[in-house]
C-alpha positions in Angstrom: 85.3 -35.9 -31.8 87.1 -39.1 -30.9 90.8 -39.6 -30.7 89.7 -42.3 -28.3 91.2 -45.0 -30.4 93.4 -48.1 -30.2 96.0 -45.8 -28.8 93.9 -43.3 -26.8 91.2 -45.7 -25.8 93.7 -47.5 -23.6 93.8 -45.4 -20.6 91.3 -44.2 -18.0 92.4 -40.7 -16.8 91.4 -37.3 -15.6 92.7 -34.1 -17.1 92.1 -34.7 -20.8 89.1 -35.9 -22.9 88.6 -39.3 -24.3 90.4 -38.8 -27.6 93.7 -37.5 -26.4 95.6 -40.2 -24.6 98.9 -41.8 -25.3 99.4 -45.5 -26.1 100.5 -47.9 -23.5 104.1 -48.9 -23.7 104.5 -52.4 -25.2 106.8 -54.8 -23.5 109.9 -55.1 -25.7 109.6 -58.9 -25.5 106.4 -58.8 -27.5 107.4 -56.2 -30.1 106.9 -57.7 -33.5 104.6 -60.4 -32.2 101.2 -60.4 -34.0 98.6 -58.4 -32.1 96.3 -61.4 -31.5 99.1 -63.5 -30.0 100.4 -60.5 -28.1 97.0 -60.2 -26.4 96.9 -63.9 -25.4 100.5 -63.6 -24.1 99.7 -60.6 -22.0 96.6 -62.1 -20.4 98.5 -65.4 -19.7 101.2 -63.4 -18.0 98.8 -61.6 -15.8 97.0 -64.8 -14.9 100.3 -66.5 -14.0 101.2 -63.5 -11.8 97.8 -63.7 -10.1 98.2 -67.3 -9.2 100.4 -66.3 -6.2 97.9 -63.8 -4.9 97.5 -65.4 -1.5 101.2 -65.3 -1.0 101.2 -61.7 -2.1 98.6 -60.8 0.5 100.5 -62.6 3.2 103.6 -60.7 2.1 102.2 -57.3 3.1 105.1 -55.1 4.2 105.4 -51.6 5.8 107.1 -50.3 2.6 103.9 -51.0 0.6 101.8 -49.1 3.1 104.2 -46.2 2.8 103.8 -46.3 -1.0 100.0 -46.2 -0.6 100.3 -43.3 1.9 102.5 -41.4 -0.6 100.0 -42.0 -3.4 97.1 -40.7 -1.3 99.1 -37.7 -0.1 99.8 -36.8 -3.7 96.2 -37.2 -4.7 95.1 -35.0 -1.8 97.7 -32.3 -2.7 96.4 -32.3 -6.3 92.8 -31.9 -5.2 91.6 -35.3 -6.4 90.8 -36.5 -2.9 88.8 -34.1 -0.6 87.2 -36.3 2.1 88.7 -38.3 4.8 86.6 -41.4 4.0 87.9 -41.7 0.4 91.4 -41.1 1.6 91.1 -43.8 4.2 89.7 -46.3 1.7 92.6 -45.7 -0.7 95.1 -46.1 2.2 93.4 -49.4 3.3 93.0 -51.3 0.0 96.1 -52.8 -1.6 96.2 -52.0 -5.3 99.2 -54.3 -5.8 97.0 -57.4 -5.1 94.6 -56.4 -7.9 97.3 -55.7 -10.5 99.7 -58.6 -10.0 103.0 -58.8 -11.9 103.7 -55.1 -11.7 106.4 -53.8 -9.3 105.0 -52.1 -6.2 106.7 -48.8 -6.9 104.9 -48.6 -10.2 101.6 -49.9 -8.9 101.4 -47.0 -6.5 102.0 -44.3 -9.1 99.1 -42.3 -10.4 99.0 -44.5 -13.5 96.5 -46.8 -15.4 97.3 -50.4 -16.4 95.7 -52.5 -19.1 94.6 -55.9 -18.1 92.7 -57.3 -21.1 93.1 -56.9 -24.9 90.7 -57.5 -27.8 91.6 -59.8 -30.8 93.5 -56.9 -32.4 95.7 -56.4 -29.4 94.0 -53.2 -28.2 93.2 -52.8 -24.5 89.5 -53.2 -23.6 89.9 -53.2 -19.8 92.3 -51.6 -17.4 92.9 -50.6 -13.8 92.1 -47.0 -14.0 94.3 -44.1 -12.9 93.8 -43.6 -9.2 93.2 -39.8 -9.7 90.0 -40.4 -11.6 88.9 -43.2 -9.4 89.3 -40.9 -6.4 87.4 -38.1 -8.1 84.5 -40.3 -9.1 84.3 -41.8 -5.6 84.1 -38.3 -4.3 81.3 -37.6 -6.8 79.5 -40.7 -5.8 79.4 -39.8 -2.1 79.0 -43.3 -0.8 77.8 -43.6 2.9 77.9 -46.5 5.3 75.1 -49.0 4.7 74.5 -48.0 1.1 73.7 -50.5 -1.6 75.9 -49.8 -4.6 75.9 -51.1 -8.2 79.2 -50.9 -10.1 79.2 -51.3 -13.9 82.7 -52.6 -14.9 84.5 -54.8 -12.4 87.9 -54.8 -14.1 90.5 -55.9 -11.6 88.1 -55.5 -8.6 90.1 -52.8 -7.0 87.5 -50.1 -7.3 84.9 -52.6 -6.0 87.1 -53.2 -3.0 87.3 -49.4 -2.4 83.5 -49.3 -2.6 83.3 -52.1 -0.1 85.4 -50.1 2.3 83.1 -47.1 1.9 79.8 -49.0 2.4 81.1 -50.7 5.5 79.9 -53.9 7.1 76.2 -52.9 6.8 76.4 -52.1 3.1 76.6 -54.1 0.0 78.2 -53.7 -3.5 77.3 -55.6 -6.7 79.9 -55.3 -9.4 79.0 -56.4 -13.0 81.4 -57.1 -15.8 80.8 -58.5 -19.3 84.0 -60.6 -19.2 83.7 -63.9 -17.2 87.4 -64.3 -16.8 87.8 -60.8 -15.2 84.9 -61.6 -12.8 86.6 -64.9 -11.8 89.9 -63.1 -11.1 88.3 -60.3 -9.2 86.4 -62.7 -7.0 89.6 -64.4 -6.1 91.4 -61.1 -5.3 88.5 -59.7 -3.3 88.3 -62.9 -1.2 92.0 -62.9 -0.7 91.8 -59.4 0.7 88.8 -60.3 3.0 86.3 -58.1 1.2 83.0 -59.7 2.0 80.7 -56.8 1.1 81.2 -57.1 -2.7 79.5 -59.6 -5.0 81.1 -59.8 -8.5 78.8 -61.1 -11.3 79.0 -61.6 -15.0 76.6 -59.8 -17.3 76.0 -56.9 -19.7 76.5 -53.9 -17.5 74.0 -51.9 -19.6 71.3 -54.0 -18.1 72.4 -53.3 -14.5 71.6 -56.0 -12.0 68.0 -55.8 -10.9 68.1 -58.7 -8.4 69.6 -56.5 -5.7 68.1 -53.2 -6.6 67.1 -50.5 -6.1 70.5 -49.0 -5.4 71.5 -45.9 -3.4 74.4 -45.4 -5.7 75.3 -46.6 -9.2 78.7 -46.0 -10.8 79.9 -46.9 -14.2 83.6 -47.3 -14.6 83.3 -47.5 -18.4 82.5 -44.8 -20.9 78.8 -44.8 -21.7 77.3 -43.4 -24.9 73.9 -43.0 -23.2 72.2 -43.5 -19.9 70.6 -46.9 -20.1 66.9 -47.4 -19.0 68.0 -50.1 -16.5 70.3 -47.7 -14.6 67.5 -45.2 -14.2 65.0 -47.9 -13.2 67.4 -49.5 -10.6 68.4 -46.1 -9.0 66.7 -45.3 -5.7 64.5 -42.2 -5.7 67.1 -40.3 -3.7 70.1 -42.0 -5.2 73.0 -40.9 -7.3 74.3 -42.1 -10.6 77.9 -41.4 -11.6 79.2 -42.3 -15.1 81.6 -41.2 -17.8 79.1 -39.9 -20.4 79.8 -39.3 -24.0 79.2 -35.7 -25.2 79.6 -36.2 -28.9 83.0 -37.7 -28.5 84.6 -36.2 -25.4 83.6 -37.7 -22.1 82.7 -36.1 -18.7 82.2 -38.0 -15.5 78.8 -36.7 -14.4 77.1 -37.2 -11.0 73.3 -37.2 -11.6 70.5 -37.1 -9.1 66.8 -37.8 -9.9 64.6 -34.7 -9.9 61.0 -35.1 -10.9 61.0 -36.8 -14.3 64.6 -36.4 -15.2 68.2 -36.5 -13.9 70.1 -33.4 -13.0 73.9 -33.1 -12.7 75.4 -32.1 -9.3 79.0 -32.3 -10.5 81.0 -32.7 -13.7 84.6 -33.9 -14.0 86.8 -34.2 -17.1 87.8 -37.9 -17.8 88.5 -40.6 -20.3 87.4 -44.2 -20.1 87.2 -47.2 -22.4 83.8 -47.6 -23.9 81.0 -49.8 -22.7 80.8 -53.1 -24.6 77.8 -55.3 -25.2 74.3 -54.4 -26.3 74.6 -50.7 -25.3 77.8 -49.8 -27.2 77.8 -46.5 -28.9 78.2 -45.5 -32.6 81.9 -44.4 -32.3 84.2 -45.6 -35.0 88.0 -45.8 -35.4 89.7 -45.9 -38.8 93.2 -46.8 -39.7 94.9 -44.6 -42.2 97.8 -45.8 -44.3 99.7 -49.0 -44.7 101.5 -49.1 -41.4 98.4 -49.2 -39.2 99.8 -46.7 -36.8 97.8 -43.6 -37.8 94.3 -43.6 -36.4 91.2 -41.4 -37.0 88.5 -41.5 -34.4 84.9 -40.3 -35.1 82.1 -39.8 -32.7 79.7 -41.5 -35.1 80.0 -44.0 -37.9 80.2 -42.4 -41.4 82.1 -43.3 -44.6 85.5 -41.8 -45.1 88.2 -41.9 -47.8 91.0 -43.5 -45.7 93.5 -43.5 -48.6 92.7 -39.9 -49.5 93.0 -38.7 -46.0 96.3 -40.5 -45.5 97.6 -38.9 -48.7 96.5 -35.5 -47.4 98.6 -36.0 -44.2 101.7 -36.0 -46.5 100.6 -32.8 -48.2 100.6 -30.1 -45.5 100.1 -26.4 -46.2 101.3 -23.4 -44.3 100.0 -23.1 -40.7 97.2 -20.6 -40.2 97.7 -18.5 -37.0 94.7 -17.8 -34.8 96.2 -15.0 -32.7 94.7 -16.8 -29.6 97.2 -18.0 -26.9 96.2 -21.0 -24.8 97.4 -23.6 -22.5 97.1 -27.3 -23.4 94.6 -27.8 -20.6 92.4 -25.0 -22.0 92.4 -26.7 -25.4 91.6 -30.2 -24.1 89.1 -29.1 -21.4 87.4 -26.3 -23.3 88.0 -25.9 -27.0 87.8 -29.6 -27.7 84.4 -29.8 -26.1 83.3 -26.7 -28.0 84.3 -28.2 -31.3 82.7 -31.6 -30.6 79.4 -30.0 -29.7 79.2 -27.7 -32.7 81.2 -29.3 -35.5 80.0 -32.6 -37.0 83.2 -33.0 -39.1 85.5 -33.0 -36.0 87.7 -36.0 -35.3 90.6 -37.2 -33.3 93.9 -37.9 -35.1 96.7 -39.8 -33.6 99.9 -41.7 -34.5 101.8 -44.2 -32.4 104.9 -46.4 -32.5 107.1 -45.9 -35.6 104.6 -43.8 -37.5 104.8 -41.1 -34.8 108.3 -40.3 -36.0 107.1 -39.6 -39.6 105.6 -36.2 -38.6 102.3 -36.9 -40.4 100.2 -36.1 -37.3 100.8 -32.6 -35.8 102.0 -32.9 -32.2 99.4 -30.8 -30.4 99.9 -33.4 -27.7 103.2 -35.3 -27.7 104.1 -38.4 -25.7 107.9 -38.9 -26.2 108.7 -42.3 -27.6 105.0 -43.3 -27.8 102.9 -41.1 -29.9 101.3 -37.8 -31.0 97.7 -36.6 -31.1 95.6 -33.7 -32.2 92.1 -32.6 -33.2 91.1 -32.2 -36.8 88.3 -31.2 -39.1 87.7 -33.9 -41.7 86.6 -33.3 -45.3 86.7 -35.3 -48.5 90.3 -36.2 -49.0 91.5 -33.3 -46.8 91.9 -32.3 -43.1 92.8 -29.3 -41.0 94.5 -30.0 -37.6 95.1 -28.0 -34.5 98.8 -27.2 -34.0 101.0 -25.4 -31.6 102.7 -22.3 -33.0 106.0 -21.9 -31.1 107.2 -23.2 -27.8 106.2 -20.4 -25.5 103.7 -20.9 -22.8 100.8 -20.2 -23.3 101.3 -21.0 -26.9 99.5 -19.6 -30.0 97.0 -22.0 -31.4 96.9 -22.5 -35.2 95.4 -24.7 -37.9 97.4 -26.8 -40.4 95.7 -27.5 -43.7 96.3 -31.0 -45.0 95.5 -31.8 -48.6 94.2 -29.6 -51.5 91.0 -28.6 -49.7 92.7 -28.3 -46.3 93.0 -24.5 -46.3 89.2 -24.0 -46.4 88.9 -26.4 -43.4 91.7 -24.6 -41.6 89.8 -21.3 -41.9 86.7 -22.9 -40.5 88.8 -24.2 -37.6 90.2 -20.8 -36.9 86.7 -19.3 -36.8 85.7 -21.9 -34.1 88.8 -20.9 -32.1 87.8 -17.2 -32.2 84.2 -18.0 -31.3 85.2 -20.1 -28.3 87.6 -17.4 -27.2 85.0 -14.6 -27.6 82.5 -16.5 -25.5 84.9 -16.7 -22.5 86.5 -20.1 -23.3 83.8 -22.3 -21.7 84.9 -25.7 -20.6 84.0 -28.2 -17.9 83.7 -25.6 -15.1 80.2 -24.4 -14.8 78.8 -27.1 -17.1 75.4 -28.4 -16.1 73.8 -31.4 -17.7 70.1 -32.4 -17.5 69.0 -35.8 -18.9 65.4 -36.2 -19.9 63.6 -39.2 -21.4 63.8 -39.3 -25.2 60.9 -37.5 -26.6 60.5 -35.1 -23.7 59.4 -31.6 -24.6 60.3 -29.9 -21.3 60.7 -26.1 -21.2 64.2 -26.5 -19.7 65.3 -28.3 -22.9 64.3 -25.4 -25.1 66.4 -23.0 -22.9 69.5 -25.2 -23.1 72.7 -24.0 -24.8 73.2 -27.4 -26.5 70.8 -30.3 -26.9 72.2 -33.8 -27.6 69.8 -36.5 -28.8 70.7 -40.0 -27.6 69.0 -43.4 -28.0 67.2 -43.2 -24.7 67.7 -39.6 -23.4 67.9 -36.0 -24.5 70.8 -34.2 -22.8 70.4 -30.5 -22.2 73.7 -28.7 -21.6 74.0 -25.2 -20.0 76.8 -23.2 -18.6 76.4 -21.3 -15.4 77.2 -17.6 -15.9 
């Protein structure tokens, strides 16, 4: 299930899965500009802002330290930061240096920022939300003197945090597929006096064998699978942390090697933009309708009738109640994962910009002024989407049939809701993931609740009772 689309693909967050995020706001000065030109304009603006980076570093002021302290205090209060070492790194490293051109008050909010766009104007790299950065650093458990490999340099901010954590006796190699981002990150790291980090350009799926093996490997991009290079370059007692695709939704999973496989030690809800290069996954995004604002995200590539599905959106039936009351976090953390693991016809559905005002996409999740999103079962020329029934909290969950065959899909969706509820509403809590080499016939795999076949691995999912 993938509402991880041009809209939802933009941000790197904790709290919701990868298909449920709002679009970034577009600067009014570029509204109406073709997407390709908008992308070039945005990158040029960031680069121009970055040209004064040395002056910005020299202009450190007490107010900016106060903003950092406020951000870290908020992250601690929310439970995203739990150790003094991660808190100290976040207090020490200046995020404003790594995202130039954004006012300091906004830089030090718990917010993600896009830094690079593809040819269609969609974000392909960002400075992630500090909350998920902090949680993944906690998962990684970096110690002084460690050798660390980071997949996805981006702005270089997370690499600088890793540099703080490894200390003077450690080393960090950060790999990014975009040469321009690597160049900018090197400049910013040097300006901040971060000498423990080496930023290099390459396909992150291949790792960086020259400096391995690594005590810690972290991917700051969503991975469809665990690549062989990451396993080979991980030290025997090391730890690998990555946002891993679980048939659409992602979870940040900390793995440790045990015998012939990897075993999870912690699992955190997250959403990241997907890995690019030779190891990209089979996810697909489809535009529905003439205005290009309605998007359907699928976990795997398969043919769809885009025109028929768009017509179905304008043909809603009566909402089917489930009788199950939920919070939004329960739906996004639990039910969405349940559906993705059990229902091959599941998808993410979103609308943004002007199309969000047309009411075609039910607002299970609503981002005022930006977009709406939901989860849907997809048939041939018909859909059924999750909807809120009423404004009370917790709210009753329902299914809205869309198109002539939508009622049958809605009934199927309701049955999934009841099954998930009857089984105790499993979600991220208690989830354990084991990753075995593809072709393994280990006894533990046979005992798993769910088995996911990947290109290089077999994932065995179980829930602790």
